[in-house]
C-alpha positions in Angstrom: -36.2 140.3 145.5 -35.2 143.9 145.1 -36.3 146.9 147.2 -37.9 148.1 144.0 -40.4 145.3 143.9 -41.2 145.9 147.6 -41.7 149.5 146.8 -44.0 148.8 143.8 -46.2 146.5 146.0 -46.3 149.1 148.7 -47.3 151.8 146.3 -49.9 149.6 144.8 -51.5 149.1 148.2 -51.4 152.8 148.7 -53.1 153.6 145.4 -55.8 151.1 146.1 -56.7 153.0 149.3 -56.5 156.3 147.5 -58.8 155.2 144.7 -61.3 153.6 147.0 -61.4 156.5 149.5 -61.6 159.1 146.8 -64.3 157.2 145.0 -66.2 156.9 148.2 -66.0 160.7 148.8 -67.1 161.5 145.3 -70.1 159.1 145.4 -71.2 160.5 148.7 -70.8 164.1 147.6 -73.0 163.2 144.6 -75.5 161.8 147.1 -75.8 165.1 148.8 -77.4 166.5 145.7 -79.0 163.4 144.2 -79.2 160.4 146.5 -78.1 157.4 144.5 -75.2 155.4 145.9 -75.6 155.3 149.6 -79.4 155.9 149.8 -81.6 153.1 151.0 -83.4 151.1 148.3 -86.7 151.7 150.1 -87.4 155.4 149.7 -89.5 155.3 152.9 -86.4 154.5 154.8 -84.6 157.6 153.6 -87.7 159.7 154.5 -87.6 158.2 158.0 -83.9 158.9 158.5 -84.4 162.5 157.2 -87.0 163.0 159.8 -85.0 161.8 162.9 -81.8 162.6 164.6 -79.4 160.5 166.7 -79.6 160.1 170.4 -76.0 161.3 170.8 -77.1 164.9 170.0 -79.4 164.8 173.0 -76.4 164.9 175.3 -75.7 168.5 174.3 -78.0 171.5 175.1 -80.0 172.5 172.1 -78.3 169.8 170.1 -75.6 172.2 168.9 -78.2 174.7 167.7 -79.0 173.2 164.4 -81.4 170.5 163.2 -79.4 167.5 162.1 -81.0 164.4 160.6 -79.7 160.9 160.6 -79.5 161.2 156.8 -77.0 164.1 157.2 -75.1 162.2 159.8 -74.9 159.2 157.4 -73.6 161.4 154.5 -71.1 163.1 156.8 -69.9 159.7 158.1 -69.4 158.4 154.5 -67.5 161.5 153.5 -65.2 161.4 156.5 -64.7 157.6 156.1 -63.7 158.1 152.4 -61.4 161.0 153.4 -59.7 158.8 156.0 -59.1 155.9 153.6 -57.8 158.4 150.9 -55.5 160.1 153.4 -54.1 156.9 154.7 -53.3 155.9 151.1 -51.9 159.3 150.3 -49.6 159.4 153.3 -48.3 155.9 152.5 -47.7 156.9 148.9 -45.9 160.1 149.8 -43.6 158.2 152.2 -42.9 155.5 149.6 -42.3 158.0 146.8 -40.2 160.4 148.8 -37.8 157.9 150.5 -38.8 154.2 150.6 -35.8 153.6 152.9 -37.8 155.4 155.6 -40.3 152.5 155.6 -37.4 150.2 156.5 -36.1 152.6 159.1 -39.4 153.0 160.9 -40.2 149.5 162.0 -43.9 150.2 162.7 -44.9 151.4 159.2 -45.1 148.0 157.4 -47.0 146.2 160.2 -49.4 149.2 160.6 -50.2 149.2 156.9 -51.0 145.5 157.0 -53.0 145.9 160.2 -55.0 148.8 159.0 -55.8 147.2 155.6 -56.7 143.9 157.5 -59.0 145.9 159.8 -60.8 147.3 156.7 -61.0 143.8 155.3 -62.4 142.4 158.5 -65.0 145.2 158.8 -66.0 144.9 155.1 -66.5 141.1 155.5 -68.6 141.6 158.6 -70.6 144.8 157.8 -70.4 145.7 154.1 -70.4 143.7 150.9 -68.0 142.0 148.4 -66.6 145.1 146.6 -65.1 146.7 149.7 -63.8 143.3 150.8 -62.1 142.8 147.4 -60.6 146.3 147.6 -59.4 145.8 151.2 -58.1 142.3 150.4 -56.2 143.6 147.5 -54.6 146.3 149.6 -53.8 143.8 152.4 -52.2 141.5 149.9 -50.1 144.4 148.4 -48.9 145.6 151.8 -48.2 142.0 153.0 -46.1 141.2 149.9 -44.2 144.4 150.3 -43.5 143.5 153.9 -42.3 140.0 153.0 -40.1 141.3 150.1 -38.6 143.9 152.5 -37.6 141.4 155.1 
């Protein structure tokens, strides 16, 4: 197979991460105004997490000076999680689009993309639900095919 096919599969895996991460950020930002996507089904659970913090903040005097709720921590985690996935995909895409030969020259890039997407797949199978598992599985497949085609 050609390097073009490997590049296309690599780009596809990158775009999957960008779309998933970007969508995650947007859905969470929406939740900051109107809790919908990442809010608990049971509204009393949301009320409970809005009224409590996390133990980690007790390690710091005055808890950093502001009142933080578990709900705010949850939203912040989801925004940063989405930004991380989006940034990973964007960096992979930028490298692939700028100079795909660089991916061949730096031996660690292909195995890292497979490892990171596999980690997301493993986490999604253990802790999340089928949509993130399908997304991570698709990205893992794309990066793996790109790796095989580049060999």
